[in-house]
C-alpha positions in Angstrom: 2.4 -12.0 7.9 4.5 -15.2 8.1 4.8 -17.9 5.6 6.9 -19.7 3.1 8.0 -18.3 -0.2 5.4 -20.5 -1.9 2.6 -19.0 0.3 3.6 -15.5 -0.6 3.8 -16.3 -4.3 0.2 -17.8 -4.0 -0.8 -14.6 -2.2 0.4 -12.6 -5.1 -1.6 -14.7 -7.6 -4.7 -14.4 -5.3 -4.2 -10.6 -5.0 -3.8 -10.2 -8.8 -7.0 -12.3 -9.3 -8.8 -10.1 -6.8 -7.6 -7.0 -8.5 -8.6 -8.1 -12.0 -12.1 -9.3 -10.7 -12.6 -5.9 -9.0 -11.6 -4.0 -12.1 -13.9 -6.2 -14.3 -16.7 -5.7 -11.8 -16.2 -1.9 -11.6 -15.3 -1.9 -7.9 -12.6 0.7 -7.7 -12.2 0.6 -4.0 -11.8 -3.2 -3.9 -9.3 -2.9 -6.8 -7.3 -0.3 -4.8 -7.3 -2.4 -1.7 -5.9 -5.4 -3.7 -3.3 -3.2 -5.2 -2.2 -1.9 -1.8 -1.9 -5.5 -0.5 0.3 -6.4 -3.5 2.8 -3.6 -2.5 3.5 -5.3 0.8 3.4 -8.9 -0.4 5.6 -8.3 -3.4 8.0 -5.7 -2.1 8.4 -6.7 1.6 7.6 -10.4 1.9 8.9 -11.6 -1.5 11.8 -9.1 -1.3 11.1 -7.7 -4.7 11.2 -3.9 -4.1 10.9 -3.1 -7.8 7.7 -5.0 -8.1 6.4 -3.4 -4.9 7.2 0.1 -6.4 5.2 -0.7 -9.5 2.2 -1.7 -7.4 2.7 1.5 -5.4 2.7 3.6 -8.5 -0.5 2.0 -9.7 -2.2 2.5 -6.2 -1.0 6.1 -6.2 -2.6 6.7 -9.6 -5.8 5.0 -8.4 -5.9 7.3 -5.3 -5.6 10.4 -7.5 -8.2 9.2 -10.0 -10.6 8.5 -7.2 -9.7 11.8 -5.5 -8.9 10.0 -2.2 -6.7 12.3 -0.1 -6.8 10.8 3.3 -8.5 8.1 5.4 -7.9 4.4 5.7 -6.8 3.6 2.2 -4.3 6.5 2.1 -3.0 5.4 5.5 -2.6 1.8 4.3 -0.7 2.9 1.2 1.7 5.0 3.3 2.3 2.2 5.7 3.0 -0.3 3.0 5.2 2.2 1.1 7.1 2.9 4.3 7.8 -0.8 4.9 8.9 -1.1 1.3 11.3 1.8 1.7 12.5 0.3 5.0 13.3 -3.0 3.2 15.3 -1.0 0.7 17.3 0.6 3.6 15.7 4.0 3.2 14.2 4.4 6.7 14.3 8.2 6.9 12.4 8.5 3.6 10.0 5.9 4.9 8.8 8.0 7.8 8.8 11.4 6.0 5.3 11.2 4.4 3.7 10.1 7.7 5.0 13.1 9.7 2.4 15.6 8.4 -0.4 13.2 9.1 0.9 12.5 12.6 1.1 16.3 13.3 -2.4 16.8 11.9 -3.8 14.0 14.1 -1.9 15.4 17.2 -3.3 18.9 16.6 -6.8 17.6 16.1 -6.8 15.6 19.3 -5.5 18.5 21.3 -8.4 20.6 19.9 -11.0 18.1 21.1 
């Protein structure tokens, strides 16, 4: 994602509008997707890690409430959280949550 500061700020406004519309419409998955996008836009591209962490905490709570333990949404959340941690200079912590998933994937492909 490349763009100017103004484009990222507009992306945050659009993401928040999407989030609120999804919540109002009862679409929990769309709300979660918008929240996950806001982690990256706010924390990584706008350089506001504290804001990114707040969006991460909300997305994490939504995953727990929806009982989502894996799959595409969990993967996206881990990826955006990892980039956020990398921006904060915490690269070792960034890769730690992905290691068990990588090991699980590797063992499942070896079994096939």
